[in-house]
MOPAC internal coordinates of N, CA, C and O (Angstrom, degrees):
PM7 1SCF
backbone

  N    0.0000 0     0.00 0     0.00 0    0    0    0
  C    1.4208 1     0.00 0     0.00 0    1    0    0
  C    1.5576 1   109.16 1     0.00 0    2    1    0
  O    1.2310 1   119.32 1   -54.53 1    3    2    1
  N    1.2988 1   118.90 1   125.47 1    3    2    1
  C    1.4237 1   123.78 1  -176.08 1    5    3    2
  C    1.5171 1   108.49 1   -90.68 1    6    5    3
  O    1.2310 1   121.23 1   -43.88 1    7    6    5
  N    1.3612 1   115.26 1   136.12 1    7    6    5
  C    1.4707 1   119.66 1   179.20 1    9    7    6
  C    1.5198 1   110.97 1   -98.52 1   10    9    7
  O    1.2310 1   120.36 1   -40.43 1   11   10    9
  N    1.3135 1   116.92 1   139.57 1   11   10    9
  C    1.4594 1   120.01 1   179.12 1   13   11   10
  C    1.5370 1   110.01 1   -99.33 1   14   13   11
  O    1.2310 1   119.86 1  -171.22 1   15   14   13
  N    1.3461 1   117.88 1     8.78 1   15   14   13
  C    1.4311 1   119.96 1  -178.15 1   17   15   14
  C    1.5442 1   110.05 1   -71.99 1   18   17   15
  O    1.2310 1   121.99 1   -40.00 1   19   18   17
  N    1.3399 1   113.80 1   140.00 1   19   18   17
  C    1.4636 1   120.07 1   175.67 1   21   19   18
  C    1.5001 1   108.27 1   -83.99 1   22   21   19
  O    1.2310 1   121.01 1   -39.65 1   23   22   21
  N    1.3181 1   115.68 1   140.35 1   23   22   21
  C    1.4617 1   119.69 1   176.62 1   25   23   22
  C    1.5345 1   105.29 1  -136.52 1   26   25   23
  O    1.2310 1   121.68 1   -51.12 1   27   26   25
  N    1.3540 1   114.39 1   128.88 1   27   26   25
  C    1.4527 1   119.26 1  -179.88 1   29   27   26
  C    1.5200 1   111.60 1   -68.89 1   30   29   27
  O    1.2310 1   120.77 1   -45.51 1   31   30   29
  N    1.3002 1   116.13 1   134.49 1   31   30   29
  C    1.4751 1   121.42 1  -179.90 1   33   31   30
  C    1.5360 1   108.18 1   -85.33 1   34   33   31
  O    1.2310 1   121.59 1   -19.34 1   35   34   33
  N    1.3163 1   114.56 1   160.66 1   35   34   33
  C    1.4865 1   119.87 1  -176.83 1   37   35   34
  C    1.5501 1   110.62 1   -58.64 1   38   37   35
  O    1.2310 1   120.50 1   136.16 1   39   38   37
  N    1.3501 1   116.65 1   -43.84 1   39   38   37
  C    1.4820 1   118.91 1  -177.78 1   41   39   38
  C    1.5348 1   110.55 1   -69.97 1   42   41   39
  O    1.2310 1   119.58 1   148.45 1   43   42   41
  N    1.3497 1   118.41 1   -31.55 1   43   42   41
  C    1.4541 1   120.74 1   176.22 1   45   43   42
  C    1.5210 1   111.83 1   -68.01 1   46   45   43
  O    1.2310 1   121.60 1   138.54 1   47   46   45
  N    1.3299 1   114.54 1   -41.46 1   47   46   45
  C    1.5027 1   119.52 1   177.75 1   49   47   46
  C    1.5015 1   108.92 1   -60.68 1   50   49   47
  O    1.2310 1   119.61 1   133.05 1   51   50   49
  N    1.3211 1   118.35 1   -46.95 1   51   50   49
  C    1.4871 1   120.56 1  -179.86 1   53   51   50
  C    1.5411 1   110.05 1   -60.40 1   54   53   51
  O    1.2310 1   119.32 1   136.24 1   55   54   53
  N    1.3212 1   118.91 1   -43.76 1   55   54   53
  C    1.4434 1   121.08 1   179.35 1   57   55   54
  C    1.5343 1   111.59 1   -63.96 1   58   57   55
  O    1.2310 1   120.16 1   134.82 1   59   58   57
  N    1.3153 1   117.31 1   -45.18 1   59   58   57
  C    1.4751 1   122.52 1  -179.58 1   61   59   58
  C    1.5414 1   109.07 1   -60.76 1   62   61   59
  O    1.2310 1   119.70 1   133.12 1   63   62   61
  N    1.2980 1   118.17 1   -46.88 1   63   62   61
  C    1.4552 1   120.71 1  -178.10 1   65   63   62
  C    1.5127 1   112.36 1   -65.88 1   66   65   63
  O    1.2310 1   120.52 1   142.54 1   67   66   65
  N    1.3246 1   116.61 1   -37.46 1   67   66   65
  C    1.4717 1   121.31 1   175.62 1   69   67   66
  C    1.5538 1   110.46 1   -62.80 1   70   69   67
  O    1.2310 1   120.75 1   134.13 1   71   70   69
  N    1.3158 1   116.18 1   -45.87 1   71   70   69
  C    1.4341 1   120.72 1  -179.62 1   73   71   70
  C    1.5483 1   112.22 1   -66.85 1   74   73   71
  O    1.2310 1   120.05 1   144.17 1   75   74   73
  N    1.3051 1   117.51 1   -35.83 1   75   74   73
  C    1.4764 1   121.93 1   174.27 1   77   75   74
  C    1.5019 1   109.30 1   -63.18 1   78   77   75
  O    1.2310 1   120.41 1   134.01 1   79   78   77
  N    1.2734 1   116.81 1   -45.99 1   79   78   77
  C    1.4782 1   119.99 1  -178.97 1   81   79   78
  C    1.5206 1   110.62 1   -63.01 1   82   81   79
  O    1.2310 1   120.08 1   138.17 1   83   82   81
  N    1.3166 1   117.45 1   -41.83 1   83   82   81
  C    1.4551 1   121.57 1  -178.69 1   85   83   82
  C    1.5492 1   110.62 1   -69.10 1   86   85   83
  O    1.2310 1   119.22 1   140.37 1   87   86   85
  N    1.3179 1   119.10 1   -39.63 1   87   86   85
  C    1.4355 1   121.04 1  -177.53 1   89   87   86
  C    1.5220 1   113.80 1   -83.09 1   90   89   87
  O    1.2310 1   119.42 1   134.19 1   91   90   89
  N    1.3341 1   118.71 1   -45.81 1   91   90   89
  C    1.4444 1   122.18 1  -173.09 1   93   91   90
  C    1.5351 1   114.74 1  -109.20 1   94   93   91
  O    1.2310 1   119.56 1   166.48 1   95   94   93
  N    1.3347 1   118.44 1   -13.52 1   95   94   93
  C    1.4431 1   122.07 1   178.67 1   97   95   94
  C    1.5182 1   114.42 1    84.48 1   98   97   95
  O    1.2310 1   119.99 1  -174.31 1   99   98   97
  N    1.3221 1   117.63 1     5.69 1   99   98   97
  C    1.4764 1   120.97 1   177.21 1  101   99   98
  C    1.5268 1   108.71 1   -82.30 1  102  101   99
  O    1.2310 1   120.69 1   -50.20 1  103  102  101
  N    1.3509 1   116.28 1   129.80 1  103  102  101
  C    1.4806 1   121.89 1   179.73 1  105  103  102
  C    1.5070 1   108.55 1  -112.64 1  106  105  103
  O    1.2310 1   119.61 1   -62.39 1  107  106  105
  N    1.2925 1   118.35 1   117.61 1  107  106  105
  C    1.4514 1   122.53 1  -179.76 1  109  107  106
  C    1.5419 1   112.54 1   -99.80 1  110  109  107
  O    1.2310 1   120.73 1  -161.11 1  111  110  109
  N    1.3396 1   116.22 1    18.89 1  111  110  109
  C    1.4918 1   121.31 1  -174.21 1  113  111  110
  C    1.5515 1   112.02 1   -56.46 1  114  113  111
  O    1.2310 1   119.79 1   145.87 1  115  114  113
  N    1.2823 1   118.00 1   -34.13 1  115  114  113
  C    1.4452 1   121.85 1  -174.94 1  117  115  114
  C    1.5778 1   111.75 1   -87.87 1  118  117  115
  O    1.2310 1   120.51 1   176.12 1  119  118  117
  N    1.2905 1   116.63 1    -3.88 1  119  118  117
  C    1.5031 1   120.66 1  -179.73 1  121  119  118
  C    1.5245 1   108.81 1   -80.89 1  122  121  119
  O    1.2310 1   121.30 1   -31.64 1  123  122  121
  N    1.3012 1   115.12 1   148.36 1  123  122  121
  C    1.4328 1   121.08 1   175.99 1  125  123  122
  C    1.5748 1   109.36 1   -69.47 1  126  125  123
  O    1.2310 1   120.72 1   -50.91 1  127  126  125
  N    1.3089 1   116.22 1   129.09 1  127  126  125
  C    1.4558 1   120.35 1   179.60 1  129  127  126
  C    1.5210 1   110.75 1   -61.26 1  130  129  127
  O    1.2310 1   120.75 1   141.24 1  131  130  129
  N    1.3279 1   116.17 1   -38.76 1  131  130  129
  C    1.4534 1   121.16 1  -179.91 1  133  131  130
  C    1.5394 1   109.55 1   -63.09 1  134  133  131
  O    1.2310 1   119.83 1   134.73 1  135  134  133
  N    1.3047 1   117.93 1   -45.27 1  135  134  133
  C    1.4482 1   122.76 1   179.42 1  137  135  134
  C    1.5473 1   110.89 1   -63.29 1  138  137  135
  O    1.2310 1   120.36 1   132.86 1  139  138  137
  N    1.3309 1   116.91 1   -47.14 1  139  138  137
  C    1.4450 1   120.93 1   178.87 1  141  139  138
  C    1.5293 1   110.64 1   -58.91 1  142  141  139
  O    1.2310 1   120.74 1   132.92 1  143  142  141
  N    1.3124 1   116.18 1   -47.08 1  143  142  141
  C    1.4718 1   120.89 1  -178.53 1  145  143  142
  C    1.5361 1   108.17 1   -60.23 1  146  145  143
  O    1.2310 1   119.12 1   135.46 1  147  146  145
  N    1.3038 1   119.28 1   -44.54 1  147  146  145
  C    1.4614 1   120.58 1  -178.43 1  149  147  146
  C    1.5423 1   110.80 1   -65.64 1  150  149  147
  O    1.2310 1   119.20 1   139.00 1  151  150  149
  N    1.3087 1   119.14 1   -41.00 1  151  150  149
  C    1.4247 1   122.38 1  -178.83 1  153  151  150
  C    1.5674 1   111.81 1   -70.09 1  154  153  151
  O    1.2310 1   121.30 1   140.58 1  155  154  153
  N    1.3272 1   115.11 1   -39.42 1  155  154  153
  C    1.4761 1   118.96 1   176.82 1  157  155  154
  C    1.5262 1   111.36 1   -67.84 1  158  157  155
  O    1.2310 1   120.11 1   139.58 1  159  158  157
  N    1.2878 1   117.40 1   -40.42 1  159  158  157
  C    1.4809 1   121.47 1   175.47 1  161  159  158
  C    1.5130 1   110.31 1   -59.47 1  162  161  159
  O    1.2310 1   120.15 1   143.06 1  163  162  161
  N    1.3112 1   117.32 1   -36.94 1  163  162  161
  C    1.4934 1   120.91 1   176.69 1  165  163  162
  C    1.5089 1   110.71 1   -67.80 1  166  165  163
  O    1.2310 1   119.41 1   145.58 1  167  166  165
  N    1.3396 1   118.74 1   -34.42 1  167  166  165
  C    1.4454 1   122.98 1   177.71 1  169  167  166
  C    1.5379 1   109.42 1   -64.11 1  170  169  167
  O    1.2310 1   119.66 1   139.64 1  171  170  169
  N    1.3212 1   118.26 1   -40.36 1  171  170  169
  C    1.4488 1   122.61 1   175.66 1  173  171  170
  C    1.5611 1   109.19 1   -53.70 1  174  173  171
  O    1.2310 1   120.45 1   132.97 1  175  174  173
  N    1.3187 1   116.74 1   -47.03 1  175  174  173
  C    1.4639 1   123.19 1  -173.72 1  177  175  174
  C    1.5485 1   108.87 1   -70.67 1  178  177  175
  O    1.2310 1   121.23 1   125.82 1  179  178  177
  N    1.3236 1   115.25 1   -54.18 1  179  178  177
  C    1.5055 1   118.71 1  -175.82 1  181  179  178
  C    1.5202 1   113.34 1   -59.43 1  182  181  179
  O    1.2310 1   121.42 1   140.18 1  183  182  181
  N    1.3397 1   114.89 1   -39.82 1  183  182  181
  C    1.4701 1   119.30 1  -177.58 1  185  183  182
  C    1.5206 1   114.96 1   -93.28 1  186  185  183
  O    1.2310 1   121.04 1  -176.81 1  187  186  185
  N    1.3539 1   115.62 1     3.19 1  187  186  185
  C    1.4435 1   122.61 1  -178.08 1  189  187  186
  C    1.5152 1   112.47 1    50.91 1  190  189  187
  O    1.2310 1   121.83 1  -131.54 1  191  190  189
  N    1.2894 1   114.10 1    48.46 1  191  190  189
  C    1.5023 1   120.60 1   179.29 1  193  191  190
  C    1.5264 1   107.95 1   -88.41 1  194  193  191
  O    1.2310 1   120.28 1   -58.44 1  195  194  193
  N    1.3311 1   117.08 1   121.56 1  195  194  193
  C    1.4939 1   118.44 1  -171.95 1  197  195  194
  C    1.5490 1   115.04 1   -83.52 1  198  197  195
  O    1.2310 1   120.07 1   167.68 1  199  198  197
  N    1.3175 1   117.46 1   -12.32 1  199  198  197
  C    1.4634 1   116.59 1  -176.86 1  201  199  198
  C    1.5062 1   111.84 1  -154.95 1  202  201  199
  O    1.2310 1   120.41 1   -19.85 1  203  202  201
  N    1.3277 1   116.82 1   160.15 1  203  202  201
  C    1.4444 1   122.71 1   176.01 1  205  203  202
  C    1.5613 1   109.76 1   -58.87 1  206  205  203
  O    1.2310 1   121.64 1   136.55 1  207  206  205
  N    1.3640 1   114.47 1   -43.45 1  207  206  205
  C    1.4659 1   118.86 1  -176.76 1  209  207  206
  C    1.5451 1   109.92 1   -55.97 1  210  209  207
  O    1.2310 1   120.14 1   138.52 1  211  210  209
  N    1.3470 1   117.33 1   -41.48 1  211  210  209
  C    1.4771 1   118.70 1  -178.59 1  213  211  210
  C    1.5048 1   109.56 1   -69.75 1  214  213  211
  O    1.2310 1   119.33 1   138.03 1  215  214  213
  N    1.3127 1   118.89 1   -41.97 1  215  214  213
  C    1.4585 1   121.53 1   177.72 1  217  215  214
  C    1.5352 1   110.26 1   -57.16 1  218  217  215
  O    1.2310 1   121.29 1   131.30 1  219  218  217
  N    1.3253 1   115.13 1   -48.70 1  219  218  217
  C    1.4435 1   121.86 1  -177.14 1  221  219  218
  C    1.5101 1   109.98 1   -59.43 1  222  221  219
  O    1.2310 1   120.05 1   134.45 1  223  222  221
  N    1.3389 1   117.50 1   -45.55 1  223  222  221
  C    1.4663 1   123.46 1   178.39 1  225  223  222
  C    1.4927 1   111.51 1   -60.18 1  226  225  223
  O    1.2310 1   120.02 1   131.24 1  227  226  225
  N    1.3649 1   117.57 1   -48.76 1  227  226  225
  C    1.4234 1   121.45 1  -178.32 1  229  227  226
  C    1.5203 1   113.24 1   -63.11 1  230  229  227
  O    1.2310 1   120.65 1   138.70 1  231  230  229
  N    1.3061 1   116.36 1   -41.30 1  231  230  229
  C    1.4773 1   121.26 1  -177.84 1  233  231  230
  C    1.5251 1   108.74 1   -62.87 1  234  233  231
  O    1.2310 1   120.05 1   139.43 1  235  234  233
  N    1.3093 1   117.50 1   -40.57 1  235  234  233
  C    1.4788 1   122.32 1  -175.26 1  237  235  234
  C    1.4947 1   114.89 1   -86.11 1  238  237  235
  O    1.2310 1   119.30 1   161.15 1  239  238  237
  N    1.3550 1   118.94 1   -18.85 1  239  238  237
  C    1.4331 1   121.56 1  -172.27 1  241  239  238
  C    1.5454 1   116.10 1  -122.18 1  242  241  239
  O    1.2310 1   120.46 1   171.34 1  243  242  241
  N    1.3060 1   116.73 1    -8.66 1  243  242  241
  C    1.4718 1   121.53 1  -179.22 1  245  243  242
  C    1.5030 1   108.59 1  -121.68 1  246  245  243
  O    1.2310 1   119.51 1   -82.01 1  247  246  245
  N    1.3237 1   118.55 1    97.99 1  247  246  245
  C    1.4628 1   120.79 1  -175.77 1  249  247  246
  C    1.5198 1   114.19 1   -62.19 1  250  249  247
  O    1.2310 1   119.73 1   148.22 1  251  250  249
  N    1.3341 1   118.12 1   -31.78 1  251  250  249
  C    1.4602 1   119.31 1   176.41 1  253  251  250
  C    1.5311 1   109.08 1   -66.74 1  254  253  251
  O    1.2310 1   120.42 1   134.00 1  255  254  253
  N    1.3056 1   116.80 1   -46.00 1  255  254  253
  C    1.4512 1   120.40 1   177.41 1  257  255  254
  C    1.5187 1   111.30 1   -58.87 1  258  257  255
  O    1.2310 1   120.76 1   136.64 1  259  258  257
  N    1.3371 1   116.16 1   -43.36 1  259  258  257
  C    1.4975 1   119.32 1  -179.05 1  261  259  258
  C    1.5094 1   108.70 1   -62.28 1  262  261  259
  O    1.2310 1   119.38 1   140.94 1  263  262  261
  N    1.3141 1   118.78 1   -39.06 1  263  262  261
  C    1.4812 1   119.58 1   177.69 1  265  263  262
  C    1.5138 1   112.01 1   -59.77 1  266  265  263
  O    1.2310 1   120.38 1   135.86 1  267  266  265
  N    1.3215 1   116.87 1   -44.14 1  267  266  265
  C    1.4439 1   121.19 1   176.04 1  269  267  266
  C    1.5388 1   111.67 1   -65.35 1  270  269  267
  O    1.2310 1   119.94 1   139.29 1  271  270  269
  N    1.3227 1   117.71 1   -40.71 1  271  270  269
  C    1.4595 1   123.28 1   177.15 1  273  271  270
  C    1.5116 1   108.84 1   -59.59 1  274  273  271
  O    1.2310 1   120.06 1   131.02 1  275  274  273
  N    1.3374 1   117.50 1   -48.98 1  275  274  273
  C    1.4453 1   121.46 1  -178.32 1  277  275  274
  C    1.5127 1   111.81 1   -60.74 1  278  277  275
  O    1.2310 1   120.13 1   137.49 1  279  278  277
  N    1.3420 1   117.35 1   -42.51 1  279  278  277
  C    1.4289 1   120.78 1   176.76 1  281  279  278
  C    1.5198 1   112.83 1   -61.66 1  282  281  279
  O    1.2310 1   120.13 1   136.60 1  283  282  281
  N    1.3380 1   117.36 1   -43.40 1  283  282  281
  C    1.4341 1   122.18 1  -178.46 1  285  283  282
  C    1.5659 1   111.44 1   -67.09 1  286  285  283
  O    1.2310 1   120.87 1   144.02 1  287  286  285
  N    1.3055 1   115.95 1   -35.98 1  287  286  285
  C    1.4512 1   119.94 1  -176.19 1  289  287  286
  C    1.5237 1   110.95 1   -79.96 1  290  289  287
  O    1.2310 1   119.25 1   150.56 1  291  290  289
  N    1.2920 1   119.04 1   -29.44 1  291  290  289
  C    1.4658 1   121.32 1  -175.35 1  293  291  290
  C    1.5102 1   114.19 1  -104.40 1  294  293  291
  O    1.2310 1   120.04 1   178.66 1  295  294  293
  N    1.3177 1   117.52 1    -1.34 1  295  294  293
  C    1.4886 1   121.02 1  -177.33 1  297  295  294
  C    1.5013 1   111.29 1   -63.52 1  298  297  295
  O    1.2310 1   121.39 1   -41.20 1  299  298  297
  N    1.3204 1   114.94 1   138.80 1  299  298  297
  C    1.4592 1   121.79 1   179.49 1  301  299  298
  C    1.5486 1   104.94 1   -94.56 1  302  301  299
  O    1.2310 1   121.51 1   -47.14 1  303  302  301
  N    1.3171 1   114.71 1   132.86 1  303  302  301
  C    1.4726 1   119.17 1   177.42 1  305  303  302
  C    1.5285 1   106.54 1   -87.40 1  306  305  303
  O    1.2310 1   122.17 1   -67.34 1  307  306  305
  N    1.3158 1   113.46 1   112.66 1  307  306  305
  C    1.4831 1   117.78 1  -177.58 1  309  307  306
  C    1.5274 1   112.69 1   -73.27 1  310  309  307
  O    1.2310 1   119.60 1   166.59 1  311  310  309
  N    1.2920 1   118.38 1   -13.41 1  311  310  309
  C    1.4652 1   120.46 1   179.12 1  313  311  310
  C    1.5139 1   109.34 1   -68.49 1  314  313  311
  O    1.2310 1   118.85 1   163.65 1  315  314  313
  N    1.3202 1   119.79 1   -16.35 1  315  314  313
  C    1.4435 1   122.79 1  -177.36 1  317  315  314
  C    1.5198 1   111.05 1   -98.57 1  318  317  315
  O    1.2310 1   119.41 1   176.18 1  319  318  317
  N    1.3165 1   118.73 1    -3.82 1  319  318  317
  C    1.4563 1   122.70 1  -179.34 1  321  319  318
  C    1.5067 1   110.05 1   -92.32 1  322  321  319
  O    1.2310 1   121.07 1   -34.02 1  323  322  321
  N    1.3249 1   115.57 1   145.98 1  323  322  321
  C    1.4370 1   119.83 1   177.20 1  325  323  322
  C    1.5437 1   108.65 1  -117.71 1  326  325  323
  O    1.2310 1   120.58 1   -49.44 1  327  326  325
  N    1.3069 1   116.49 1   130.56 1  327  326  325
  C    1.4400 1   118.72 1   177.62 1  329  327  326
  C    1.5033 1   109.95 1   -84.55 1  330  329  327
  O    1.2310 1   120.22 1   -32.98 1  331  330  329
  N    1.3596 1   117.19 1   147.02 1  331  330  329
  C    1.4384 1   118.93 1   178.70 1  333  331  330
  C    1.5377 1   109.89 1   -64.96 1  334  333  331
  O    1.2310 1   122.03 1   -33.19 1  335  334  333
  N    1.3408 1   113.72 1   146.81 1  335  334  333
  C    1.4812 1   116.09 1  -177.07 1  337  335  334
  C    1.5133 1   112.79 1   -84.71 1  338  337  335
  O    1.2310 1   120.15 1   153.38 1  339  338  337
  N    1.3353 1   117.32 1   -26.62 1  339  338  337
  C    1.4668 1   121.60 1   179.70 1  341  339  338
  C    1.5350 1   110.31 1  -107.10 1  342  341  339
  O    1.2310 1   121.38 1   -86.86 1  343  342  341
  N    1.3108 1   114.97 1    93.14 1  343  342  341
  C    1.4467 1   118.05 1  -178.31 1  345  343  342
  C    1.5180 1   107.28 1  -108.43 1  346  345  343
  O    1.2310 1   121.55 1   -38.88 1  347  346  345
  N    1.3265 1   114.64 1   141.12 1  347  346  345
  C    1.4715 1   119.43 1   176.17 1  349  347  346
  C    1.5330 1   109.06 1   -78.05 1  350  349  347
  O    1.2310 1   120.18 1   -43.06 1  351  350  349
  N    1.2680 1   117.26 1   136.94 1  351  350  349
  C    1.4747 1   121.10 1  -178.63 1  353  351  350
  C    1.4916 1   109.19 1  -112.76 1  354  353  351
  O    1.2310 1   120.10 1   180.00 1  355  354  353

């Protein structure tokens, strides 16, 4: 069964992150490549983006889209956080 899902390639990810750093000043160097790849692949699906070229264009030319992209890529999943059990009140 052939999948039509878009998946960002390693070299595309590197190019996109370099271009984001150059245009907006955001540096994702300390982020996990695996996590970034997973989150960006999810952006392809949610926004129905058919190609890397379109994603790249939208990130660099549509500031509203970039804001949503940034939020999706940097969001913390609270389901993985544990609250301390002994909190001072």
